C-alpha positions in Angstrom: 18.5 -0.6 -13.0 15.5 -2.5 -14.4 14.6 -2.3 -18.1 11.1 -1.2 -19.1 10.2 -4.8 -19.9 11.3 -5.9 -16.4 9.3 -3.1 -14.8 6.2 -4.1 -16.7 6.7 -7.8 -15.9 7.1 -6.9 -12.2 3.9 -4.7 -12.2 2.0 -7.5 -14.0 3.1 -10.2 -11.6 2.3 -8.0 -8.5 -1.1 -7.1 -10.0 -1.9 -10.8 -10.8 -0.8 -11.8 -7.2 -3.0 -9.1 -5.7 -6.1 -10.0 -7.8 -5.6 -13.7 -7.1 -5.4 -13.2 -3.4 -8.5 -11.0 -3.4 -10.7 -13.2 -5.6 -9.5 -16.7 -4.6 -11.3 -16.9 -1.3 -14.6 -16.2 -3.0 -13.9 -19.0 -5.5 -12.8 -21.5 -2.8 -15.3 -20.7 -0.1 -18.6 -20.4 -1.8 -21.9 -19.6 -0.1 -23.1 -23.2 -0.8 -20.5 -24.7 1.5 -19.9 -23.7 5.1 -16.6 -22.0 5.9 -14.2 -24.4 7.6 -13.7 -24.0 11.3 -10.0 -23.3 10.9 -10.7 -20.4 8.5 -13.2 -18.9 11.0 -10.7 -19.3 13.8 -8.1 -17.4 11.7 -10.6 -14.7 11.0 -10.9 -14.2 14.8 -7.3 -14.7 15.8 -5.3 -13.0 13.2 -6.3 -9.3 13.8 -5.2 -9.5 17.4 -2.0 -11.3 16.4 -1.1 -8.7 13.8 -1.8 -5.9 16.3 0.5 -7.7 18.8 3.2 -8.1 16.2 2.9 -4.4 15.3 3.4 -3.5 19.0 6.5 -5.7 19.2 7.9 -4.2 15.9 7.2 -0.7 17.1 9.0 -1.2 20.4 11.9 -3.3 19.1 14.5 -0.4 19.0 13.5 1.3 22.3 16.5 1.6 24.6 15.1 1.8 28.2 18.5 2.6 29.6 19.4 5.3 27.2 18.2 8.8 26.1 14.5 9.4 26.8 14.1 5.8 28.1 11.3 5.2 25.6 9.0 7.8 27.1 7.4 8.8 23.8 6.8 5.2 22.7 5.4 4.0 26.0 3.2 7.2 26.3 1.9 6.5 22.8 1.3 2.9 23.6 -0.7 3.9 26.7 -2.8 6.3 24.5 -3.3 3.5 22.0 -4.5 1.0 24.6 -6.8 3.4 26.4 -8.3 4.6 23.2 -8.9 1.1 22.0 -10.5 0.1 25.3 -12.7 3.1 25.1 -13.7 3.1 21.4 -13.0 -0.5 20.3 -11.8 0.7 16.9 -8.4 -0.7 15.9 -7.8 1.7 13.0 -8.5 4.7 15.1 -6.3 3.4 17.9 -3.4 2.8 15.5 -3.7 6.1 13.8 -4.0 8.2 17.0 -1.2 6.2 18.7 1.1 6.7 15.8 0.3 10.4 15.6 0.9 10.7 19.4 4.3 9.0 19.1 5.4 11.1 16.2 4.3 14.3 18.0 6.0 13.4 21.2 9.2 12.5 19.3 9.0 15.7 17.4 8.8 17.6 20.7 11.9 15.8 21.9 10.4 13.6 24.5 
């Protein structure tokens, strides 16, 4: 069990880290200097990489040879991909795909 002082120190450190990561890019990359090419590349590549990692993480425990054979997960994945191709909205795709998977699992699929 953490003491009150430890809890306050943890909150302060986490808050400082959050504020630092939010404001540091504005301090480092000012409007007066062009953004480095590597940072622009990361801005384009990371969203897709994170989405791909989320797919791998979501499907890591699916047992194709057991139980429902991952039917709920793969159906939700198909809904997510189709919705994203249609609307091009990553947040909408993730939320609807997650809701679809949860609903299908709740229904026992």
